N, C-alpha and C positions, 0 to 999 in steps of 0.2 A: 587167481588175483595175479594182474599183468605186473603191478606193482608191487608184490611181495620180495621179488629176488633186490630191488633197489633198496626196499626198506631195510632187510636183513644189512646190507652193505652199509647203509647208514648207521645201524643199531650198534654194527659190528659183527660179526661173523659167530666171534668165537662164544657171545652170548646166546645164540642159535643152539650151540652145542652142548649148552651148561645147561646144569638142571636150577641155578638161582646162587646167590650168593652166601658167605657164608653167617649171614645173620639170621637164615631161619633156623639155624642151629643152638640161636640163644633160648635155652629153656634146661629150666632142670630134671625134664625126661631124656635131654640127647646122653648118649652111652658112652663110659668114660674110653672104650675102643677109638670112639669116632673125635673126641677131643684129643685121646693124644695121634691120632693118627693126622690130625689138623695141625698138633704144635709140630710133630717130627718133619712133615712135609714141607710147614711154613719155616722151621728156622733152616731146615736144609736149602729151601729158596735163598730166603735174608744171607744166609751163609757163604751159598754161591754166589749173589749178588756181589758181596762183602769183599770175595774176595780178586773177584774183578777191578775193586778199587771204589764202588760205587754204592750208594745209599740209595733205596727206592723210596726214600722220603713220602710215602702218602699210603704208609701200610694201616688197612683199616678190615674191619667186615667184609666192607661192601665191595673192597679188590681183590677179594678172596675168593672166586668162583669154585664149583663141586659138580660134580660129574655123577651120580648114583645115587642112590639114596641108603642102601642096604651098607654098601660100604664105599664114603666118599672117596673122590679123585679127588685131591683139591691143585687150583692154579693159580697163581698169583698174579694179577690182571693190574691193565693200567700202568704203562712206566713213562708217563708222559714227564715224569719230575724225577726222572733217577738223577742224580748229582755226584757226581765226581767228590772224593773225601778231600777236606778242606776248600771245598767250592762253596759256591754261595747256599744258606739256608731258602728254600724255596717257600712261598707262605702257603702251606696246605695244612688242612685242620689235621692232620695228624702232628705238626711241627708245632703249632698252634697250641695242643696239648699239652704238648712239653714242657712247652713254655709257662702255661698256666700250671703248671704242675709245678714248675721249677725245678725241674731236671734238663731245661736247656734255657743257658741264659739270656737271649733274645733271637731274634730270628732274624739279627743282624748278624750274630757269630757265624762263622761256619763251621758247614760238616765236620763230626769228628770222627765218623765212621757206627757211632754206637747209636746211633737213633731209631734206628728199626728192630735191634733188638731193645729197645726199651719201647716204642710201639706195641712189639710182639708182647710185655708181660701187659702191658696196660689191655689191648684187645684180647688176649687170653682171658684176661681178670672178667672181660664180658660174657666169651662165651662157655665160660665156668663159673658159677656164681659159688660155687664154694672154695673160689679161694680165699683165702683172709686178706686182708690189708696188711697183717705181717708177712704174709708168705709174700704178696706183691713186693712191701718195701725190703724185705732181704733180696729179691731176685732182682729190682734198681740198685740194691749196693752192689750187689756181688758187679754185676755188669757195669757198673761206673770205675770199677776196680781193673777196667780193660787193660 
């Protein structure tokens, strides 16, 4: 197909190299090792970004890509809304979710630096169905004391 290379560029080259996004792992059958590798890799990515003084602000399962089905490698994707700490809050679904869950006052308040960690807790709770509401609340409380 002569149009294939152009289509790949339009869809983003990275997607053709990956096996999908993290939504495919939302299942009671997902092995603990896979959930753990997801958590370790994504927390490392969020921490690295935060050390530069920035926040992803669009951290959600469909923005985490993976390669490999037995031992997936995880890749944080979609950096269109990366925002410096104290910068304006972009109107992304994860930022709206923080407001809806009373974790952020409003979309008009500036980025504080903890938003990606809060989003991680919400996202991981989707990935790991065994996370209880109490565990989620404790993690969010711990983060808020940053």
